[in-house]
C-alpha positions in Angstrom: 49.0 -118.7 31.1 45.8 -119.3 29.6 45.8 -122.7 31.2 42.1 -123.5 30.6 41.8 -122.0 27.0 44.9 -124.0 26.4 42.7 -127.0 27.5 39.9 -126.5 25.3 41.7 -125.8 22.6 43.3 -128.5 22.8 40.3 -131.0 23.2 39.2 -129.1 20.0 42.1 -130.2 18.1 41.9 -133.8 19.0 38.5 -133.6 17.7 39.6 -133.3 14.3 41.4 -136.9 13.9 38.5 -138.3 16.3 36.1 -137.3 13.5 38.3 -138.1 10.1 38.6 -134.6 9.3 42.3 -134.4 9.4 45.0 -136.8 8.5 48.9 -137.2 10.3 49.7 -133.3 11.2 47.2 -131.1 9.0 44.4 -128.9 10.2 44.5 -127.3 13.0 42.0 -125.2 15.9 43.1 -121.7 18.0 40.9 -120.2 20.4 40.9 -116.6 21.3 40.8 -115.0 25.0 38.5 -112.1 25.1 39.9 -110.7 28.0 43.6 -110.4 26.7 43.0 -110.4 22.9 45.5 -113.3 22.9 45.1 -116.5 21.0 45.9 -120.1 21.7 46.6 -122.0 18.7 47.9 -125.6 17.9 51.8 -126.0 17.3 53.2 -126.3 13.5 54.0 -130.7 12.7 53.3 -132.2 16.1 51.3 -135.8 15.7 48.1 -135.0 17.3 48.9 -138.1 19.5 51.8 -136.5 20.9 50.2 -133.3 21.7 49.2 -132.2 25.4 47.4 -129.2 26.4 50.8 -128.0 27.1 51.9 -128.0 23.8 49.5 -125.0 22.5 51.1 -121.7 21.6 50.1 -118.3 22.9 50.4 -115.8 20.4 49.2 -112.4 20.2 46.8 -110.3 17.6 50.5 -109.7 15.7 51.7 -113.0 16.0 54.3 -112.6 18.4 54.8 -115.9 20.8 54.1 -115.0 24.0 54.3 -118.4 25.5 55.2 -121.9 23.8 57.8 -124.0 23.2 57.2 -125.1 19.7 56.6 -122.7 16.6 52.7 -122.0 15.8 50.8 -123.6 13.4 51.6 -122.5 9.7 47.9 -121.2 9.2 48.4 -118.7 12.3 48.2 -115.6 9.7 45.2 -116.5 8.4 43.9 -116.8 11.9 44.9 -113.5 13.2 43.6 -112.3 10.2 40.3 -113.1 10.8 40.4 -112.5 14.7 41.4 -108.8 13.6 38.4 -108.6 11.3 35.8 -110.0 13.2 35.3 -109.1 16.9 32.5 -111.7 17.1 34.9 -114.6 16.3 36.8 -116.5 19.4 37.2 -119.8 17.7 38.5 -120.7 14.1 38.9 -124.4 12.7 41.2 -125.2 9.1 40.8 -128.9 7.9 40.9 -130.7 4.6 38.2 -133.1 5.3 37.3 -135.1 2.2 33.9 -134.6 1.2 33.9 -131.0 1.8 37.1 -130.5 0.2 35.9 -132.3 -3.0 33.7 -129.2 -3.5 36.7 -126.7 -2.7 38.9 -128.5 -5.4 36.0 -127.4 -8.0 35.5 -124.0 -6.6 31.7 -124.9 -6.0 29.7 -123.8 -3.2 27.1 -126.2 -1.4 23.5 -125.2 -2.0 20.8 -125.8 0.7 20.1 -129.1 -0.3 19.2 -130.3 3.2 17.3 -129.0 6.3 21.0 -130.2 8.3 22.3 -127.1 6.1 19.8 -124.7 6.5 19.6 -125.4 9.9 23.3 -124.9 11.0 24.7 -122.6 8.3 21.4 -120.5 7.6 22.5 -120.7 3.6 24.9 -122.0 1.2 28.1 -123.1 2.0 30.2 -120.2 -0.1 33.5 -120.8 -2.0 36.5 -118.6 -1.9 39.4 -118.1 -4.6 42.3 -119.3 -4.1 45.1 -117.7 -2.1 48.8 -118.4 -1.5 49.0 -120.5 2.3 51.5 -119.1 4.7 50.4 -115.4 4.5 47.6 -113.0 5.1 45.7 -113.5 1.8 43.7 -116.6 3.0 42.5 -114.6 5.9 41.8 -111.9 3.5 39.7 -114.1 1.4 38.0 -115.9 3.7 37.0 -112.2 5.4 35.9 -111.0 2.0 33.8 -114.1 1.2 32.5 -115.8 4.0 29.3 -113.3 4.6 27.2 -114.4 7.9 27.9 -118.1 7.3 30.5 -120.3 10.0 32.0 -121.8 7.0 33.7 -121.6 4.0 35.2 -123.7 1.6 38.6 -122.3 -0.1 39.4 -123.4 -3.8 42.0 -125.6 -4.4 42.7 -126.0 -0.6 39.9 -126.8 2.2 37.8 -125.7 5.0 37.8 -122.6 7.6 34.8 -122.7 10.1 34.3 -120.0 12.7 32.5 -119.3 15.8 31.9 -117.6 19.0 34.0 -120.3 20.7 36.2 -123.3 19.7 33.5 -126.0 20.3 31.5 -123.8 17.9 34.0 -123.7 15.2 34.5 -127.4 15.4 30.8 -128.1 15.4 30.3 -126.4 12.1 33.5 -128.2 10.6 32.2 -131.6 11.8 28.5 -130.5 10.6 30.2 -129.5 7.2 31.9 -132.5 6.5 28.5 -134.6 7.3 26.3 -132.6 4.7 29.3 -132.4 2.3 28.5 -136.1 2.5 25.4 -136.4 2.0 25.2 -133.7 -0.8 28.6 -135.6 -2.8 26.4 -139.0 -2.6 23.2 -137.4 -3.8 24.7 -135.8 -6.6 26.0 -138.9 -7.6 21.8 -140.5 -8.0 20.6 -136.9 -9.5 19.9 -133.4 -9.0 18.7 -132.4 -5.7 16.5 -129.4 -5.2 17.5 -126.6 -3.3 15.4 -125.4 -0.5 13.4 -122.1 -1.1 15.2 -119.0 0.8 12.5 -118.2 2.9 12.2 -121.7 4.3 16.3 -121.9 4.9 15.8 -118.3 6.9 12.9 -119.9 9.1 14.7 -122.9 9.8 17.5 -121.3 10.4 15.8 -118.8 12.9 14.2 -121.8 14.6 17.3 -123.9 15.0 19.1 -120.9 16.4 16.2 -120.0 19.2 14.4 -123.2 19.8 17.2 -126.0 19.7 18.5 -127.4 22.9 18.2 -126.5 26.3 17.5 -123.2 27.2 
């Protein structure tokens, strides 16, 4: 079932340790099949180096296991809440990547200090409040506070990113950690200046419409 999506979600999960966004068994990537509405997600507690595409778990939007020999991620309820409330989202990533999570630990958003933030995120990286792990509370907070951003920092917890595809969500997670590191280093040296809102809007629109190949 959903073999191609399992392969894609597996590959995107493997991008997390490759980009130093997770340690041990933490973090997860999921993807939604637009035809069935089923979600493919990483299994809970399986080391990345031991996972294979067939280890991915298929669940419905209510959390019922449709196919899979393992328990799904403990963050499954969060992913499913987001999918049920954002029809435009078909990929979700959760990490505790260190530089981004340092801002989450402080409960601070990341302002638009860099053109890369303007391009990829279109505004500041928002922060949501502390929420309990394991239920729908985190998903509720993500929906409430993420706005138009593809990424959010959850206070005292970590990172969630979203996208039209699992690949887009992973790209946002990688880019978020990269800009968070640059901003962290800049703050050690001084106080960066924010890019004006109109310029952020212009840069983001140009990036979304002009960047890459047609």
